[in-house]
N, C-alpha and C positions, 0 to 999 in steps of 0.2 A: 079399630083392631090393631092390637100389638102384635108384631111380627117378629119372631125369633128364629135366626138360622144357626144351625148347629154344625159343627165339625169335630170329628174325631178320628185321626189317623187318615183322613182324606176318604173316609167312607164306611166306617164302623158305627154301630150303635153301640157305644162303650164309653168308659172312662168318666171323667168328671162332667162332661157335657151331657151324658146320659143321666146322672144324678141330679143335676140341675132341672133337665127336662121333666123328669118325674115330679121333682118337687113343685115346679111351676104348674104342670098339669093337674097334679092333685090340689093344689091351692086355687086354681081358676078353672075347675071342670066345667065344661059347657059353656064358658064365657068367650069373650072376643079376643081369644089369643090364638094366633096361627104359628103353628110348629112346623119348620122346615128342616130337614136333615140332609146334609150332603152324604150321599150313599153309593158305594160301589156297586156294581151289578152282582157280584159274588156275594155280598152281604145284604143285598136288597130284602131277604126274605125274614131277616132278623128284626126288622123295624116294625113297630106296633101300628095298630089301625089308628086313623085320626091324625097322622102326620103325612105331610107331602115331602117326597123325595126328589132330589136331583143330583145329576152325576157331576163329579168334580170336574171342573174346567169348560163345561158345556155352556151355551149362551143362557139357558135356563137357570144354571148355578149362578153366573154372574149377575143376572137379573134380580134373582133372590137376595143376593148380597147387597146389591145397591139399593134395594127397596127395604131392608131390614131396620127395625128400630134396635134391635141387640143381636150382635153376633158373637157366638161362643165358641171358641176353637181350643183344642189342647196341644196344637202344633202350628207351624207355618201354613198358611193357605197356598201359598205358591201358586198364584194366578193373577192376572191382571184384572182390576175391578175398582171402580170409583166408589168410595166411601161417602155416603150421604152426611150432610152437615149435621144432622141430629142423630146419627147412627152412634151407638155405644159397642165398641169391640173389646170384648173380654177375653184375655189370654189365659187360660187356666195352666198351661204348660201340663207336663205328663209325668212327673215325678223328681223325686231329689236327685241332683245330678252327681254322679260319681266319676264317671269318665267325662273329660272336658266337651264341651258343647258350643255351637255356634262360632263366634269369632275366636274363641279360644282354640278352635282345632287348627292346627297348622296346614293341614292337607286340603282345605277347603278352596275351591277355585274361586276366582274374582266375581264370576257369574253367580255363583251360589250365594256368596257374601253380599251381593247386590240385591239378590231376590229376598234374603232375609232381612235386610235393612228396609226394603220397600214394605214388607209386611209390618215389622215393627213400627214404622212411621204411622201405622193406621191404629196402633193399640191405644186404648184408653186406660185400661185397667190390667195390671199383671199380678197374678197370685204367686205365693211362695208356700210351699208344704211345711217349712219350718225355718227357724232364724239362721242355722247353719247354711241353708241354702241361698238365702237372699243376696248376699254379696257376689256369689257366683254368677246368679242369673243377671245381676244388673250389668256386671262387667261383660259377660258372654254377649248379650243382646246388645250392648251399649245404649242401655236404657236409662233415660234421665229422670223419669218420672217415678211416682211412689210404687213400691213393691208391698203388697198387702199380704201379710203373714196370716192367712186365714186357715191353713191346712186345705187338704184336697177333698173336695165333695166325694169323690169316687171312694174314699176309705170310711165314710161315715158306717157303711155297713158293718165294718169290722167292730165297731162299739155299740151297735144296735141291741136293744133289749131282747130282740128275738133272733139274735146271731147263731144260737145253738140250733133253733129250729131251722133256721136258714141253711146251716151246715147239714143237717140231717137231711133236709130235702134234697140238696144238690148232690149229696152222696148217693142217694136213693136213685134219683136220675141218671147219675152215671154208673150205676150198677156196683158201687163199692159197698162189700159186705160189711156187716158189722165185725170190729176185731180186725180188719184189714189195715194196715199201715198205707195211707196214700202219699206218694212221694211226688211233688210238684217240682218239674225241672223248667226253669225260666231262664235259658242262656240269652244273653244280648247277641247282636248281630256284629259280624266284621266285614271290612270291605271285600274280602275274600269271597265271602258268602254271597256276594251279588254278582259274581261272574255270569256269563250268559247261561240261561237254563239252569241256573244253580248248580252246574257241573262240579264246582269245587266246594260245595257245602259239605261239612263234615259234623256228624252227630258225635259229641264227645262221650257219650255213654254207649257201652257195648249192651246192646238190648238183649241178645241171647244170653250173654252172662247174668244180666239183672234177673232174666227168667229163671236161669239155673241155680242161682244162688238164693233169691228173695221171692221167687215166684208164687210160692205157696202161702206167703204171709203179707206180701206187699204188692201194690199196684203203682205202675209208673204213670204220671199224667204229664205229657210233654206239651209244653206251652211256648213254641218258638216266638221270636220277635216277629211283629207285624210284616216288617220288611221282607221277611223269608218264610212266611207261614205255610206257604205251599211246597217247600223245598223236600219234604220227605216223600211225598207221593202217597201211596198206601200203605199203612203201617199193620202188619199182620201179627206181630208177635203177640203171644197171650200175655195178659197181664199188663199190656201197654196201651194207653189210649193216647191218641194225638188229638190234642184239644187246641191246637193252634188257631182254628178258626172260631173257637167258642166266643161268644160276643164278650161277656164281661169277665175279666180275670179276677175280680174281687170274689166271686163265687168259688173260684179254684182256691184262691187262699182260705177261704173258710173250710172247704172239703178236706184241704191238706193237712198231714200231720208233721211233715218236715219240708222244708224247701232246700232244693239242690240250684244253685246259680253260680255266676261267675262275676261279670262286672255290671249286671243289670240294676236298675233302680227299683226292681220289684222287692228286693230285699228290705228296703227301707219301709216299704208298705208291711210286708209280712211280719216284721218284727213287732208290730203292734200287737199280735196274737201271743207272743211270748213262747212260740214254738221253734224248735231248733232249726238252723241254718247251717248247710255244708256248701263250702265254696270249691267248686271244680275249676281250677284255674291252671290248666297244663300250658298255657302260652303267656303267663303272667309277664315275663321280662319283656317279650316281643310287644305285648299289649301297651304295657307302660311306655316303652319307647316310642311306638309308632302313633299310639292315640293320645295318651296322657291322662292323668287323673288328679282330681282336686284334693285326695286325701292319699297318705301312706297306706296302700291297700293291707299290707301285712299287719299294720297296728290297728287298722279300722275294723277288720272283719271280726264278727262276734262268735264265728263258728269255726271248725277246723279248715284249713286250706289243703287241698289234696291236689295231686299233679297226674292222677291217672284214674280211668275208669275202675280199675281194680282197687286201688285206695279208696275210692268214693264208696264201693260196695262193702269194704272193711267197715267204714264209718257207718253206715246204714244198717249193717248187722249188729252194731254196738249202740243203738239209738239211745238206749237209757244211759250209757257212759257218756256219750255227747251231750245230752241233757244236764247231766251232773257237772261236767267239766266246763260247760259254756254258759251256765244261767246267770253269772255274775257279769260277764262282759255282754250278755245279750240284753240284760237289764239296763246297763249303762249305755248301749246303742240305741235302745228304745227312748230312754230318757233325752238323748241328744236329737233324735229325728222324729220322734213320734208324738212329742207333747201336744200338737195340736189335733191328733187323730182322736178326737173325744166324743166323735158322733154328730157335732155340730157345725162342721164346716160349711154345708149346704147353707144353713140359716145365716152364717156370717157373710157368705158371698152374695147372697139375696139381699140382705140388708145393705151391702155395699153397692149393688147394682141397681136395682129397682128405683131408688131416688133420682138416678141419673136419666131414666128412660121417660120420654114423653107419654103422658097418659097413665103413669104408674099411680098417681094419687087416687084416680077413679077405681082403678083395680083394687088399691089397698082398702078402699072404703067399702067394696062390694064384697070383700072376703074378709072383713073384719067380723 
């Protein structure tokens, strides 16, 4: 029995671990593979039949990790557990870093740094979404091993042969009518957002003004960062859907016609689709000074940078103009960051991982 334990953001059925789970489950349907997911109680209903779920940090979770043949995670596990001698730990990470991460963050406490180092010490394999990210990941994690430039399995759906059908299906499920422009808003989180009870959280788009100006022709898809996904409570504005708890953001990429973001790594994924990106960065100078970035933001961004909700609405009202003005920089941006988003990242990762797992030869023979 091959045992695989998956973790995505501490309890979601999402991201690259989800893509890898699907590929293994399809290739070895009904065979001796046990799939165990770390699942938060709030997300437990999103997991498929046929998997075992454990809650992060519980004795059951620790036991699962300690008896796994393969651990697949897209972020730090942040718990105490003893890795087995034959266990392979695959760290996929969760995107192209724009803002500095891990040891490159000046504000991290010594305790957090120590916890990161402990997790990294267990890694066997680290993935990179593109060549540009590799040196940043290596330095930020103090990682001395190989960094495997495979691309991210989560993005394979963006290049799949049936992506147009996938897009139509998701839009139908979300109630997005034909001819309606779907605006996907994916802001990152700020330290201020994590204040007690989310009291300091501020949505940077004026929802009422969005409805007034674009409500007849556009729908706003809100996708907050997973750390603050419940900060809005109930959203009742017509034409606005809060999809922060939606399991897989790749579905929303496909459904969207334009992305609005700030410093989130989602822009590097979305660029693969060649659709316009507008950057709402009203706190750019502060964010650069307090958090730090790996790139010159003003030079990097492939779309217009706006500093207010009203300027954003102006840009969205002239989306054809945005497309004309940003087509060339968006193509250059995609060339730099999306060359491995070719629909085959999952295959490359499994080719990398499976030979290292005890019993893989037998599984391979049975699926050949």
